[in-house]
C-alpha positions in Angstrom: 0.1 0.0 0.2 1.3 3.3 -1.3 2.8 5.4 1.8 2.9 9.2 1.9 5.9 11.0 0.3 9.1 10.0 1.8 10.7 13.0 3.9 13.2 14.5 1.6 16.6 16.1 2.6 15.7 20.0 2.3 16.5 20.7 -1.3 15.8 23.9 -3.6 12.7 22.7 -4.4 11.5 22.1 -8.1 13.6 22.4 -11.0 13.4 26.1 -12.8 14.9 28.2 -15.3 15.7 31.4 -13.5 13.5 34.3 -12.7 14.7 36.2 -15.5 13.8 33.8 -17.9 9.6 34.7 -17.5 7.4 33.5 -19.8 5.8 36.9 -20.1 6.7 40.5 -19.1 6.4 40.7 -15.5 4.0 43.7 -14.2 5.7 46.2 -12.3 4.9 48.4 -9.2 4.0 51.3 -11.9 1.1 49.3 -13.2 -2.1 50.6 -12.6 -5.3 48.3 -11.8 -8.6 48.4 -10.3 -8.0 48.5 -6.2 -11.8 49.0 -4.7 -13.9 46.4 -6.3 -14.2 43.4 -4.7 -14.4 40.1 -6.7 -17.7 38.5 -7.4 -18.7 35.7 -5.3 -21.7 33.3 -4.9 -22.8 32.3 -1.7 -22.6 29.0 -0.3 -21.1 27.2 2.7 -18.0 27.1 4.6 -15.0 25.0 3.6 -12.9 23.0 5.8 -10.1 23.8 8.0 -6.7 24.2 5.5 -8.6 24.7 2.5 -8.2 27.9 0.5 -11.3 27.9 -1.8 -13.7 29.2 0.8 -16.9 31.0 0.7 -19.9 32.0 2.4 -20.5 30.1 5.5 -21.5 29.9 9.6 -18.8 30.1 11.8 -15.7 27.8 11.8 -15.6 25.0 14.2 -13.0 25.6 17.1 -9.4 25.4 16.4 -7.2 22.9 17.2 -4.8 23.2 20.2 -2.2 23.9 18.6 -3.1 27.3 17.2 -6.1 28.3 14.5 -6.5 26.4 11.9 -7.0 28.3 8.6 -9.9 30.4 7.7 -12.8 27.9 7.8 -15.5 30.2 6.1 -16.3 33.5 4.9 -18.7 36.0 6.3 -22.2 36.3 4.3 -21.3 39.0 1.3 -17.8 37.9 1.3 -16.6 38.4 -2.1 -14.4 35.1 -2.0 -16.3 32.4 -4.1 -15.2 28.4 -3.4 -15.9 27.9 -7.5 -12.9 29.6 -8.7 -14.3 30.6 -11.9 -15.7 27.4 -12.7 -18.8 28.7 -14.6 -20.5 25.4 -15.2 -19.7 24.9 -11.3 -21.5 28.1 -10.6 -24.6 26.8 -12.5 -24.6 23.7 -11.2 -24.6 25.3 -7.5 -27.0 27.9 -8.4 -29.6 25.2 -9.6 -28.9 23.1 -6.4 -30.1 26.1 -4.5 -33.1 26.3 -6.2 -33.7 22.4 -5.8 -32.8 21.2 -9.2 -30.3 18.8 -8.6 -30.4 17.3 -12.2 -27.8 20.0 -13.1 -25.3 18.8 -10.7 -25.9 15.3 -11.9 -24.9 16.1 -15.3 -21.6 18.1 -14.2 -20.5 15.6 -12.2 -21.2 12.7 -15.3 -19.4 15.2 -17.5 -16.5 15.5 -14.7 -15.6 11.8 -14.8 -12.4 10.7 -13.1 -10.6 14.4 -13.7 -10.1 13.4 -9.6 -8.9 17.1 -8.8 -12.0 18.8 -11.0 -14.6 16.1 -9.3 -13.0 16.7 -5.7 -13.2 20.2 -6.3 -16.7 20.4 -7.5 -18.4 17.7 -5.1 -16.7 19.7 -2.4 -18.0 23.1 -3.7 -21.4 21.8 -4.2 -21.6 20.2 -0.7 -20.8 24.0 0.7 -24.8 24.7 -0.3 -26.2 24.7 2.9 -29.2 22.5 1.7 -27.1 20.1 -0.2 -27.4 17.3 2.0 -31.3 17.5 1.4 -30.7 17.7 -2.2 -28.6 14.7 -2.3 -31.5 12.7 -0.3 -34.1 14.1 -3.1 -31.9 12.6 -5.8 -31.2 9.3 -4.1 -35.2 9.2 -3.4 -35.3 9.5 -7.4 -32.4 7.4 -8.3 -31.9 5.1 -5.4 -28.2 3.7 -5.3 -27.1 6.8 -7.7 -22.8 6.8 -6.3 -22.5 10.5 -7.3 -25.5 11.2 -5.1 -23.6 9.8 -2.3 -20.5 11.0 -2.6 -22.0 14.7 -2.3 -24.6 13.4 0.6 -20.9 12.4 2.4 -19.4 15.5 1.6 -22.4 17.6 2.8 -22.6 15.5 5.8 -18.5 16.4 6.6 -19.4 20.1 6.3 -22.6 19.8 8.4 -20.1 17.8 11.2 -17.6 20.4 10.8 -19.9 23.0 11.7 -21.2 21.2 14.9 -24.4 20.2 13.0 -24.1 16.3 12.5 -22.5 13.8 14.3 -19.3 13.6 13.2 -19.9 9.3 13.0 -22.6 9.9 10.7 -20.6 11.8 8.5 -17.9 9.2 8.8 -20.4 6.4 7.8 -21.6 8.3 4.5 -17.9 8.3 3.6 -17.9 4.7 3.8 -21.3 4.2 1.9 -19.7 6.3 -0.9 -16.3 4.7 -0.9 -18.2 1.2 -1.2 -20.4 2.5 -4.2 -17.2 3.9 -6.2 -13.9 2.0 -4.8 -11.8 4.0 -7.5 -12.9 7.6 -6.5 -10.8 9.4 -4.1 -13.3 11.9 -3.2 -15.6 9.7 -0.3 -12.0 9.7 1.1 -11.2 13.4 0.7 -14.3 14.0 2.6 -13.1 11.6 5.1 -9.9 13.7 5.3 -11.7 17.1 5.5 -13.0 15.7 8.8 -10.2 14.1 10.5 -7.8 16.9 9.5 -9.6 18.8 11.9 -11.2 16.1 14.5 -9.2 13.0 14.0 -6.3 11.2 15.7 -3.2 11.1 13.7 -3.7 7.9 12.6 -7.2 8.6 11.2 -5.6 11.6 9.3 -2.7 9.6 7.7 -4.9 6.7 6.7 -7.6 8.9 5.0 -4.6 10.6 3.1 -3.1 7.2 2.3 -6.7 5.9 0.5 -7.1 9.0 -1.0 -3.0 8.7 -2.8 -3.8 4.8 -3.1 -6.5 6.0 -5.9 -5.0 9.4 -7.0 -1.5 10.0 -6.0 -1.3 13.7 -6.7 -4.7 14.6 -5.3 -3.8 18.4 -4.9 -6.5 19.0 -2.4 -5.6 16.1 0.2 -2.0 17.1 0.0 -2.8 20.9 1.1 -4.6 19.1 4.0 -2.1 17.3 5.1 0.3 19.9 4.8 -1.8 22.3 7.2 -2.3 19.6 9.7 1.4 18.6 9.6 2.3 21.9 9.9 0.4 22.1 13.6 2.9 19.7 15.2 5.4 21.2 17.9 3.8 24.3 17.7 5.3 25.5 20.9 8.8 24.7 19.7 9.3 27.8 17.8 10.8 28.2 14.3 12.3 25.2 13.4 13.9 25.2 9.5 14.4 21.1 9.9 10.3 21.1 10.6 8.9 18.1 8.9 6.2 19.9 7.2 9.0 21.3 4.7 10.5 17.8 4.3 7.0 16.2 3.5 6.0 19.0 1.3 9.3 18.9 -0.6 9.4 14.9 -0.8 5.8 15.3 -2.5 6.9 18.3 -5.1 9.8 15.9 -6.1 7.6 12.7 -6.2 5.0 14.3 -8.5 5.2 14.9 -12.4 7.4 17.9 -13.5 3.9 19.7 -14.4 2.5 19.0 -11.2 0.9 21.9 -9.2 2.4 19.7 -6.5 5.6 21.7 -7.3 4.2 24.7 -5.5 3.7 22.3 -2.1 6.7 23.9 -0.5 5.3 27.4 -0.5 2.0 26.1 0.9 4.3 24.7 3.7 5.8 27.9 4.3 2.7 30.0 4.9 1.1 27.1 7.1 3.7 27.3 9.2 3.8 30.8 9.5 0.1 30.7 10.6 0.9 28.1 13.5 4.1 29.9 14.3 2.6 33.5 14.5 -0.7 32.0 16.5 1.9 30.7 19.0 4.0 34.5 19.4 6.8 33.2 17.4 5.9 35.4 14.7 4.6 39.0 14.1 0.9 39.2 13.3 1.9 41.3 9.9 3.4 38.3 7.6 5.4 40.9 5.8 6.6 42.2 8.9 8.0 38.4 9.5 11.8 37.1 8.6 9.8 34.0 8.1 9.8 34.7 4.6 13.5 36.1 3.8 15.5 33.0 5.1 17.8 31.3 2.8 15.7 28.0 2.8 12.6 30.5 2.2 14.0 32.2 -0.6 15.3 29.3 -2.4 11.9 27.8 -2.0 10.0 30.5 -3.6 12.6 31.3 -6.6 12.1 27.3 -7.4 8.0 27.7 -6.9 8.2 31.3 -9.7 10.7 29.6 -12.0 8.0 26.7 -12.0 5.0 28.7 -12.4 6.6 30.7 -15.1 7.3 27.3 -17.2 4.3 25.1 -16.4 1.6 27.3 -15.1 -1.8 25.5 -16.2 -4.8 27.5 -16.5 -7.1 24.6 -16.5 -6.2 22.9 -13.4 -9.7 23.5 -10.9 -7.7 24.6 -7.8 -5.0 26.8 -9.4 -5.9 29.9 -8.0 -5.4 28.5 -4.4 -1.4 28.1 -5.5 -2.2 31.6 -7.3 -3.2 33.1 -3.7 -0.3 31.4 -1.6 2.5 32.1 -4.2 1.5 35.9 -4.6 1.4 36.2 -0.9 4.7 34.6 -0.2 6.1 36.7 -2.8 4.7 39.6 -1.3 6.1 39.0 2.0 9.5 38.1 0.7 9.0 41.8 -0.8 9.4 40.9 -4.4 6.8 43.2 -5.5 7.3 43.0 -9.4 6.9 38.9 -9.1 4.0 39.6 -6.9 2.1 42.1 -9.3 2.1 39.7 -12.4 0.8 37.1 -9.8 -2.3 39.3 -8.4 -2.9 40.3 -12.2 -3.4 36.5 -12.6 -5.5 36.0 -9.8 -8.0 38.4 -11.1 -11.1 38.1 -9.3 -10.3 35.0 -7.4 -8.9 35.9 -4.1 -9.0 33.2 -1.6 -9.2 33.7 2.2 -6.1 31.2 2.8 -3.7 32.1 3.0 -4.5 35.9 3.5 -6.5 35.5 6.6 -3.2 33.8 8.4 -2.7 34.0 11.0 -6.1 36.0 12.1 -6.6 39.1 9.8 -9.7 39.8 8.0 -8.3 38.2 4.7 -10.1 40.4 1.8 -8.6 43.9 3.4 -5.4 42.1 3.5 -5.6 40.9 0.0 -6.3 44.4 -1.0 -3.7 46.0 0.7 -1.3 43.8 -0.4 -2.6 44.0 -4.1 -2.6 47.9 -3.7 1.1 47.7 -2.4 2.1 46.3 -5.4 -0.1 47.6 -8.6 -0.8 51.1 -7.3 1.9 53.7 -9.1 4.5 55.2 -6.8 3.7 58.4 -5.9 6.5 60.9 -7.7 8.8 63.3 -5.5 9.0 66.9 -6.6 11.6 68.1 -8.0 13.9 70.7 -5.6 14.3 74.3 -7.5 17.9 75.0 -8.2 
């Protein structure tokens, strides 16, 4: 049975061609961009701890003892939209809200075994407040429908994370979905969301291993695992050799060259900053922290930005999650020209994580960082001779 990616010695991360070898001209700090318009969002429910693609939701569940978990929800009226620009998903979610589950059924049938897209789409559909009811209606019309069972499982996971459903009921629903679709990692992804927040270490590892048995490069599952690992040894302070860095670098190196898992070391930096700042070892303002400017951090971010220039994939369903993590890290490092390029690529698709770290209001933090790198500098008046 495949295990988690083996810890590797610290490395510079995935290979690249150097920052100067840009595939497109870098935006500069003098480029103008609209800063006052909020990205459009479609209301939905909360997202799991450690997930960067959030939307409207009830208040998050209690944080683990090692520090607050990643943002669990966005407030009503939030500009964040978990669909991340997937228009078909937005339409299916809207239909589900109106009681029409058939659009979601057709969407999931078309998604088939594109596991990252399937996980993203079911996760977002499950955030709809009545998703569990809609899934049960679907099952009444089509008894034993596997996609309906998986949607119900993830909807119950959401409810359990909010304290509205017994966790064991959500676990049982995930097991039912996995039995109906043995090759699908999505029921195990739902279980990983649950155990990442509420479970013991062995349960987290088991769920992650089951996901990887079915799809070794699962994007969302790796992000959840990194968020959990980052919380280990929170009270020990900064640790350049912390296990989360080895895990992230091992997974990045084991993945195919074009896999977005190449950016996992950047995610590990952000998640570890979240934990250290919550424990008082780092300042609450990430841009004021030296966490991003050490030699290992600079190697990680250079390699990640180089990878993005070479391999950026506009088709990956969670690409904006990675863009937000990379823009956040580059901004905190002080690489404004690179950050400006990333902000422009993000467009309206901001995500709460990591802008909320450690406990900030994410959209003002996002807008302030974007303004800092995109707003033209003020000219200095010349001194008269």
